[in-house]
Backbone bond lengths (Angstrom), bond angles and torsions (degrees), N, CA, C in turn:
res aa  C-N    CA-C-N  psi(-1)  N-CA   C-N-CA  omega(-1)  CA-C   N-CA-C  phi
1 M - - - 1.461 - - 1.523 109.88 -
2 T 1.313 116.72 157.32 1.447 120.74 -175.88 1.513 110.71 -108.39
3 L 1.316 115.12 161.89 1.459 120.33 177.74 1.511 110.87 -60.12
4 D 1.361 117.25 -38.10 1.469 119.78 -179.66 1.523 110.70 -60.59
5 L 1.326 116.75 -40.19 1.463 119.90 179.83 1.524 109.95 -63.07
6 F 1.333 117.02 -44.84 1.453 119.60 179.66 1.522 111.26 -63.73
7 E 1.334 116.76 -38.09 1.466 119.39 179.12 1.519 110.62 -64.19
8 S 1.348 117.29 -40.53 1.459 119.52 -179.88 1.515 110.38 -68.35
9 M 1.340 117.52 -36.52 1.455 120.11 177.54 1.516 110.54 -64.63
10 S 1.335 115.88 -40.36 1.458 119.68 -178.36 1.519 111.54 -65.42
11 S 1.327 117.03 -35.65 1.455 119.71 -179.26 1.522 111.35 -72.42
12 D 1.357 115.85 -32.71 1.464 119.57 -179.54 1.521 111.71 -77.97
13 L 1.334 116.10 -30.82 1.451 121.18 -176.27 1.520 108.74 -124.00
14 P 1.341 117.83 94.15 1.465 121.24 -173.75 1.523 113.78 -56.59
15 S 1.348 118.21 -22.29 1.454 119.82 -178.53 1.526 112.02 -74.01
16 L 1.333 117.97 -11.11 1.455 122.10 -179.79 1.518 110.54 -91.93
17 Q 1.325 116.02 131.33 1.459 121.55 178.17 1.519 108.68 -124.96
18 L 1.318 116.95 122.10 1.453 121.71 179.90 1.527 109.69 -75.15
19 L 1.334 117.04 124.35 1.463 121.67 177.19 1.521 111.00 -96.63
20 A 1.323 115.90 -37.37 1.459 123.81 179.96 1.518 106.20 -168.95
21 P 1.336 118.66 162.31 1.459 118.61 175.48 1.530 110.58 -54.23
22 G 1.327 115.75 118.83 1.451 120.60 -178.63 1.511 115.27 96.85
23 A 1.333 117.81 -6.62 1.471 120.88 -176.22 1.517 110.32 -129.39
24 L 1.335 116.19 128.63 1.458 121.16 -179.87 1.519 111.23 -133.31
25 L 1.325 114.76 150.26 1.461 123.24 173.32 1.518 108.21 -108.46
26 L 1.321 116.61 125.82 1.461 122.77 178.23 1.521 107.26 -106.85
27 R 1.315 116.23 101.39 1.461 121.58 -175.86 1.532 110.77 -66.37
28 R 1.325 115.68 129.36 1.457 124.38 175.42 1.530 112.83 50.86
29 F 1.306 116.61 32.17 1.459 120.69 -175.76 1.526 111.93 -61.24
30 V 1.319 117.23 -35.53 1.464 120.02 -179.48 1.520 111.02 -60.42
31 H 1.327 117.11 -30.44 1.459 121.99 -174.36 1.526 113.95 -108.99
32 D 1.335 117.89 10.88 1.462 118.40 -169.57 1.523 113.84 -85.00
33 Q 1.320 117.75 3.82 1.466 119.46 -178.20 1.524 111.69 -118.13
34 G 1.323 115.70 33.80 1.465 119.04 178.69 1.508 111.34 130.39
35 A 1.332 115.77 -146.47 1.463 121.27 -175.62 1.521 110.58 -64.40
36 P 1.341 117.91 150.14 1.463 121.07 177.35 1.535 111.13 -55.25
37 L 1.331 114.64 144.99 1.456 120.35 -176.06 1.524 112.22 -106.42
38 D 1.328 118.22 16.71 1.458 120.95 -175.56 1.517 112.10 -54.14
39 L 1.330 117.49 -46.55 1.459 120.18 -175.62 1.518 111.36 -65.40
40 D 1.345 117.47 -37.41 1.460 120.52 176.33 1.529 110.38 -63.84
41 F 1.326 116.39 -45.24 1.453 120.36 179.59 1.524 110.44 -64.83
42 L 1.340 117.54 -39.54 1.458 121.23 -179.39 1.521 111.14 -63.26
43 S 1.317 117.34 -45.12 1.457 121.06 -179.85 1.533 110.63 -61.01
44 T 1.322 116.40 -45.42 1.460 120.52 179.96 1.521 110.63 -67.71
45 F 1.334 116.55 -41.20 1.463 121.79 178.30 1.529 110.13 -58.20
46 N 1.328 117.46 -44.81 1.461 120.91 -178.91 1.530 111.13 -63.06
47 A 1.328 116.36 -39.02 1.462 119.86 179.16 1.529 110.93 -66.57
48 V 1.330 116.64 -43.68 1.464 120.85 -178.80 1.526 110.50 -64.75
49 T 1.346 116.89 -45.98 1.460 119.73 -175.85 1.520 112.81 -76.75
50 Q 1.318 117.63 -15.53 1.462 119.31 171.98 1.530 109.89 -73.18
51 A 1.330 115.71 -38.09 1.462 120.09 179.08 1.528 111.84 -73.32
52 A 1.329 116.77 -37.67 1.471 122.05 179.75 1.528 107.02 -133.29
53 P 1.344 117.83 88.62 1.461 121.35 -171.71 1.528 113.42 -59.40
54 L 1.334 114.66 149.48 1.454 121.23 173.20 1.520 109.19 -62.30
55 R 1.334 115.05 146.16 1.448 119.92 178.14 1.527 109.70 -151.40
56 H 1.346 116.06 156.42 1.462 121.29 178.18 1.529 107.59 -93.78
57 Q 1.318 115.53 106.62 1.452 119.96 -177.53 1.526 110.78 -76.05
58 V 1.310 115.04 160.13 1.465 122.45 -179.12 1.523 108.54 -110.20
59 T 1.325 116.34 133.84 1.456 121.19 -179.25 1.530 109.90 -74.42
60 P 1.336 116.87 164.07 1.476 119.07 176.61 1.528 112.22 -57.68
61 G 1.328 116.92 -25.05 1.460 120.61 178.62 1.517 114.02 -83.44
62 G 1.329 116.81 -0.86 1.456 120.32 176.76 1.510 115.68 93.64
63 L 1.332 118.17 7.56 1.458 121.53 -179.97 1.526 110.45 -90.69
64 T 1.324 116.69 138.06 1.455 120.95 176.68 1.523 109.57 -86.30
65 M 1.323 116.82 127.33 1.467 121.05 -178.27 1.524 110.19 -69.92
66 S 1.333 116.31 142.64 1.464 120.71 179.06 1.522 111.72 -77.70
67 V 1.330 116.57 -18.70 1.457 122.22 179.16 1.524 109.21 -92.27
68 A 1.326 117.37 131.70 1.467 121.23 175.16 1.519 108.95 -84.08
69 M 1.329 117.02 142.23 1.463 121.17 -172.09 1.520 111.91 -136.44
70 T 1.317 114.92 155.21 1.451 123.67 163.68 1.520 107.13 -157.29
71 N 1.332 117.04 -173.64 1.454 120.67 -174.86 1.520 110.77 -144.56
72 C 1.322 115.08 162.68 1.457 121.96 166.16 1.520 107.32 -145.76
73 G 1.320 115.91 159.37 1.454 120.48 -177.33 1.513 110.98 115.53
74 D 1.316 116.29 -169.33 1.464 121.13 -179.50 1.520 112.24 -71.25
75 F 1.338 115.96 -28.10 1.457 121.42 -179.07 1.522 109.85 -135.28
76 G 1.334 115.88 153.75 1.449 120.92 176.62 1.523 109.96 -129.74
77 W 1.326 115.50 140.81 1.465 120.46 179.26 1.515 108.76 -81.80
78 V 1.327 116.63 128.22 1.467 120.71 -178.01 1.523 109.98 -134.08
79 S 1.322 113.97 154.34 1.461 121.95 178.33 1.517 108.66 -124.16
80 S 1.324 115.59 142.95 1.460 120.76 176.48 1.526 108.47 -154.28
81 K 1.320 115.73 -179.64 1.466 119.30 179.06 1.526 111.32 -63.76
82 N 1.342 116.00 -17.05 1.465 120.05 179.96 1.519 113.41 -89.24
83 G 1.337 117.03 -7.88 1.457 120.39 178.62 1.514 112.59 126.16
84 Y 1.330 114.98 -168.40 1.463 121.87 -179.30 1.530 109.06 -103.92
85 C 1.323 116.14 144.53 1.467 118.82 177.74 1.526 109.60 -165.41
86 Y 1.320 115.41 171.06 1.464 121.96 171.37 1.520 108.03 -102.00
87 S 1.318 115.08 134.06 1.459 120.87 -178.81 1.525 109.72 -124.16
88 P 1.340 118.23 140.37 1.468 120.10 176.76 1.527 112.85 -76.46
89 V 1.341 117.54 -9.41 1.466 121.00 -179.80 1.520 110.15 -127.91
90 D 1.326 115.25 152.91 1.457 122.24 174.70 1.528 107.71 -74.78
91 P 1.338 118.73 118.15 1.465 119.34 -178.04 1.531 113.66 -63.30
92 Q 1.331 117.70 -20.02 1.463 119.21 178.49 1.522 112.29 -75.90
93 S 1.325 116.97 -36.48 1.461 120.57 -176.15 1.526 113.71 -107.87
94 G 1.330 116.23 -21.23 1.455 120.26 -174.39 1.514 113.41 77.40
95 L 1.340 116.60 5.69 1.459 121.86 -178.12 1.527 110.63 -102.13
96 P 1.335 117.50 157.16 1.468 119.42 174.57 1.524 110.71 -59.27
97 W 1.302 115.75 150.74 1.461 120.58 176.35 1.526 110.11 -63.92
98 T 1.309 116.23 155.81 1.463 121.41 174.97 1.530 109.58 -59.85
99 P 1.327 118.98 137.02 1.467 119.68 177.03 1.526 111.56 -55.30
100 M 1.321 115.97 146.71 1.461 120.20 178.10 1.529 109.30 -66.28
101 P 1.327 118.50 126.53 1.478 119.77 178.23 1.527 110.70 -57.37
102 Q 1.316 116.17 134.09 1.456 120.63 -175.70 1.524 111.86 -61.42
103 A 1.337 117.36 -37.48 1.464 119.99 179.68 1.520 111.15 -65.51
104 W 1.328 117.75 -37.35 1.461 120.91 176.91 1.525 110.40 -65.31
105 R 1.331 115.42 -47.29 1.457 119.70 -178.44 1.532 110.71 -60.86
106 A 1.326 116.63 -43.55 1.462 120.59 -179.00 1.529 110.78 -61.65
107 K 1.329 116.70 -40.25 1.465 120.16 -179.91 1.525 110.89 -66.30
108 A 1.339 116.49 -40.25 1.462 120.35 179.09 1.520 111.24 -65.98
109 V 1.326 117.12 -42.92 1.470 121.02 179.22 1.528 110.27 -63.50
110 L 1.342 116.78 -40.72 1.457 120.60 179.25 1.526 111.04 -66.54
111 A 1.319 117.19 -40.33 1.468 120.48 177.83 1.523 110.54 -62.56
112 A 1.334 117.00 -43.64 1.464 120.44 178.06 1.526 110.45 -60.92
113 H 1.320 116.11 -42.47 1.468 120.43 178.76 1.528 110.90 -62.41
114 R 1.333 116.77 -44.05 1.467 120.43 178.84 1.526 111.44 -61.53
115 A 1.330 116.25 -30.36 1.468 120.57 -179.97 1.519 112.33 -86.10
116 G 1.330 116.84 -0.33 1.455 120.25 176.37 1.509 115.06 100.95
117 Y 1.343 117.50 8.36 1.454 121.17 -179.14 1.531 109.98 -110.26
118 G 1.305 116.26 87.85 1.449 120.48 176.96 1.521 111.10 -75.80
119 G 1.320 116.16 154.96 1.453 120.21 175.99 1.509 115.18 77.76
120 F 1.332 117.67 18.22 1.464 119.95 177.74 1.525 109.57 -67.13
121 E 1.340 116.75 130.09 1.459 121.85 -178.10 1.533 109.48 -129.85
122 P 1.322 118.29 78.76 1.464 119.74 -178.53 1.516 112.12 -68.87
123 D 1.319 115.74 138.46 1.456 120.29 174.81 1.532 111.56 -122.39
124 A 1.348 116.20 4.93 1.453 120.86 179.21 1.522 109.42 -145.62
125 C 1.308 116.23 140.96 1.461 122.35 174.39 1.519 108.03 -131.95
126 L 1.327 116.09 111.84 1.460 122.02 175.40 1.523 108.32 -86.43
127 I 1.319 116.61 126.61 1.465 122.55 -177.78 1.519 108.15 -107.99
128 N 1.334 116.59 119.65 1.459 122.42 179.94 1.521 110.25 -113.98
129 E 1.322 116.62 135.09 1.456 122.19 175.69 1.529 108.72 -115.39
130 Y 1.334 115.74 115.14 1.459 122.33 177.38 1.528 108.96 -100.88
131 T 1.304 116.90 129.72 1.462 122.77 169.42 1.522 107.07 -112.36
132 P 1.344 118.91 164.54 1.463 120.09 -176.19 1.536 112.52 -49.09
133 G 1.327 114.88 129.01 1.458 121.96 -178.68 1.519 114.07 95.54
134 A 1.330 118.22 -19.49 1.471 120.80 179.86 1.528 109.73 -72.00
135 K 1.312 116.33 146.78 1.460 120.72 -178.16 1.518 109.64 -151.20
136 M 1.332 114.66 169.50 1.462 121.31 178.15 1.517 108.18 -132.88
137 G 1.321 117.00 120.78 1.455 120.78 -179.52 1.516 112.24 -69.39
138 L 1.322 115.77 163.16 1.471 120.55 178.95 1.525 110.08 -61.10
139 H 1.322 115.52 133.07 1.450 121.35 -179.37 1.520 109.52 -157.85
140 Q 1.308 116.74 167.40 1.457 123.08 173.32 1.525 109.27 -108.92
141 D 1.323 117.12 147.02 1.464 121.18 171.22 1.523 106.35 -90.39
142 R 1.326 116.10 97.22 1.465 119.71 -174.59 1.531 112.99 -133.25
143 D 1.336 116.96 17.26 1.456 119.67 177.82 1.532 111.83 -91.39
144 E 1.325 116.98 -0.68 1.466 122.07 178.88 1.535 109.80 -83.69
145 Q 1.314 116.58 157.38 1.462 120.56 -179.02 1.524 113.23 -88.23
146 D 1.334 117.60 -23.95 1.465 121.51 -173.64 1.522 109.83 -121.48
147 F 1.320 116.57 99.94 1.459 120.57 -179.14 1.522 112.61 -79.44
148 S 1.338 118.27 -1.65 1.460 119.71 176.62 1.529 110.96 -76.58
149 Q 1.324 117.30 -16.25 1.462 121.95 178.87 1.531 109.01 -91.24
150 P 1.333 118.45 139.45 1.468 121.04 -176.66 1.521 112.10 -78.47
151 I 1.317 114.38 174.44 1.457 123.42 169.61 1.526 107.03 -104.28
152 V 1.329 116.91 135.20 1.463 121.87 177.41 1.527 107.67 -121.38
153 S 1.319 116.63 118.74 1.460 122.33 -173.71 1.527 110.29 -120.03
154 V 1.338 115.93 118.81 1.467 123.07 -176.53 1.517 110.08 -105.42
155 S 1.335 116.81 130.82 1.463 122.05 178.27 1.525 110.32 -105.97
156 L 1.328 116.26 133.02 1.457 122.80 177.46 1.529 108.72 -134.96
157 G 1.325 116.22 146.16 1.460 119.40 176.80 1.515 113.62 89.61
158 L 1.327 116.76 -140.39 1.458 121.79 -175.05 1.529 112.28 -61.50
159 P 1.328 116.64 149.86 1.473 119.46 176.19 1.520 110.68 -67.68
160 A 1.318 114.92 155.18 1.462 121.22 -179.47 1.518 109.49 -143.30
161 V 1.330 115.59 163.88 1.458 121.80 174.75 1.522 107.64 -105.76
162 F 1.321 115.17 113.06 1.458 122.41 -179.79 1.519 107.96 -90.00
163 L 1.319 116.38 131.92 1.456 122.77 179.09 1.517 108.09 -103.06
164 F 1.340 116.47 118.12 1.460 120.02 -177.66 1.517 108.92 -125.08
165 G 1.326 115.67 112.26 1.454 120.88 -175.98 1.512 113.70 -106.53
166 G 1.314 114.57 -152.57 1.457 120.71 -178.70 1.513 111.50 -107.98
167 L 1.311 116.29 -156.92 1.461 121.50 -176.84 1.518 112.56 -85.27
168 K 1.337 116.98 -5.24 1.459 121.38 175.46 1.518 109.00 -117.35
169 R 1.316 116.71 143.86 1.459 120.82 -179.34 1.526 111.79 -60.19
170 T 1.323 115.85 -28.61 1.458 120.38 -177.46 1.528 113.23 -80.02
171 D 1.347 118.22 -10.54 1.461 120.39 178.15 1.528 109.40 -65.84
172 K 1.322 116.35 132.89 1.467 119.98 -178.72 1.526 109.76 -68.82
173 P 1.326 118.09 124.78 1.466 119.55 -177.31 1.524 112.74 -80.40
174 Q 1.322 115.84 150.31 1.460 121.23 168.00 1.534 108.36 -71.46
175 R 1.328 115.88 149.68 1.454 121.72 174.31 1.525 107.02 -108.80
176 I 1.320 116.66 110.71 1.464 122.35 -170.87 1.522 109.07 -118.82
177 G 1.315 116.79 121.15 1.451 121.08 177.82 1.521 110.94 -73.98
178 L 1.325 116.50 127.37 1.459 121.94 177.62 1.522 109.43 -115.38
179 A 1.333 115.79 135.42 1.455 122.48 179.45 1.517 110.13 -113.17
180 D 1.319 115.83 171.96 1.455 122.50 178.73 1.527 110.53 -55.73
181 G 1.324 117.07 125.09 1.457 121.74 178.75 1.511 115.26 94.03
182 D 1.338 118.17 -7.33 1.464 120.58 177.83 1.526 110.48 -72.94
183 V 1.335 115.64 148.25 1.462 121.79 178.20 1.529 108.52 -131.44
184 V 1.323 116.48 132.68 1.464 121.85 173.95 1.524 107.95 -111.20
185 V 1.327 115.86 132.98 1.466 122.30 178.87 1.527 107.38 -124.34
186 W 1.329 116.53 127.97 1.461 117.83 175.21 1.528 110.32 -140.56
187 G 1.331 113.46 142.12 1.458 121.10 -178.94 1.516 109.03 -166.48
188 G 1.327 116.65 -162.77 1.463 119.51 178.62 1.518 111.35 54.51
189 P 1.342 118.11 -128.89 1.463 120.51 -178.18 1.524 113.54 -66.39
190 A 1.337 117.33 -15.90 1.467 120.93 -179.85 1.530 112.48 -101.91
191 R 1.334 117.33 3.94 1.466 119.72 -171.59 1.529 113.04 -57.04
192 L 1.324 118.26 -35.35 1.460 121.21 -178.58 1.521 112.35 -105.79
193 A 1.327 116.65 26.09 1.467 120.18 177.50 1.530 109.80 -66.33
194 F 1.327 115.68 141.13 1.459 120.51 173.58 1.529 108.92 -71.34
195 H 1.312 116.04 140.65 1.460 120.77 -178.43 1.529 109.50 -153.84
196 G 1.320 115.63 162.00 1.460 120.86 179.51 1.518 109.63 -169.83
197 V 1.312 116.25 -170.04 1.462 122.33 -178.84 1.523 108.13 -136.80
198 A 1.345 116.89 129.09 1.456 120.87 176.92 1.527 109.86 -69.15
199 A 1.325 116.01 161.60 1.465 120.82 -179.45 1.525 110.24 -53.44
200 L 1.330 115.95 129.51 1.462 120.92 -176.52 1.523 110.44 -70.56
201 A 1.325 115.47 132.40 1.457 120.75 175.60 1.528 109.52 -78.32
202 G 1.321 115.99 167.90 1.456 119.86 177.85 1.518 111.83 -75.12
203 G 1.316 116.00 174.69 1.455 121.08 179.90 1.512 110.15 150.60
204 Q 1.329 115.38 179.81 1.455 120.93 -178.54 1.519 108.47 -143.29
205 H 1.319 116.88 117.04 1.453 121.66 175.87 1.526 108.12 -92.52
206 P 1.349 118.60 141.23 1.468 120.18 -175.27 1.523 114.45 -62.71
207 V 1.311 118.12 -23.95 1.463 120.94 179.81 1.529 112.04 -108.44
208 W 1.323 116.61 -45.38 1.459 121.51 -173.07 1.525 113.76 -91.84
209 G 1.316 117.69 -8.25 1.456 119.85 179.39 1.517 112.20 73.37
210 A 1.325 116.17 -146.30 1.471 121.46 -174.91 1.523 110.47 -89.71
211 R 1.320 116.25 59.52 1.459 119.24 -178.90 1.523 110.57 -159.86
212 R 1.318 113.50 161.08 1.466 121.78 172.12 1.517 107.27 -118.51
213 I 1.321 116.51 133.41 1.453 122.09 175.94 1.519 108.49 -108.54
214 N 1.318 115.26 133.42 1.464 121.64 178.39 1.523 108.82 -122.60
215 L 1.326 116.20 123.68 1.452 123.05 175.72 1.525 107.69 -107.37
216 T 1.326 117.17 117.02 1.453 120.37 -178.02 1.522 109.55 -115.61
217 F 1.335 114.54 115.74 1.464 121.42 -175.68 1.531 109.38 -97.70
218 R 1.332 115.41 132.86 1.460 121.07 -179.19 1.535 110.12 -138.67
219 R 1.325 115.08 163.12 1.450 121.69 166.85 1.528 105.44 -103.76
220 A 1.334 115.91 103.97 1.457 120.41 -174.19 1.514 113.11 -80.22
221 R 1.326 116.23 -40.87 1.475 120.59 -174.89 1.533 111.03 -126.55
């Protein structure tokens, strides 16, 4: 897709904000079709995380991540001393991950379509729980096999500062405020952009409490 196409989409749909060629922010997209869906997402989130509890994974270098994680879908992203990979089973239980909730998948596919990426077929959803002080360093999503499929990232709960950089780690990232219900979609020329999340500030969300939940949909295989 071209920058001109994204600019025309942004003018037609005020909720779309161009971050870079191939990357768009959809403000309050989760809630843009009627009443807020926080309670629906919370109920489903609780069911998913009961089946596959959140945990603080350890990087190959031996560092414990400040963000708690779990997964749902056909594959789950996991970290260990051996590296990063997608696994069809939860290494803690040895069981397959919980199926991706259909309502979540539909919302992610619709967001990708609104951003210009038709045919998105996510088979993995990484669930991140940020509490005050938790952060995510700059990194690329490059453990997937098909880079033609975009990344769809949903923010719920407390506001956060999303760091969106370029194709080199040394590129200075934009600092983008994300609120409850915002969705960021990136692919095409931005598919391997470095990105992260600044340390979460304190606060209290009426549904999610003192935390931010991030649902990141990918096509792993």
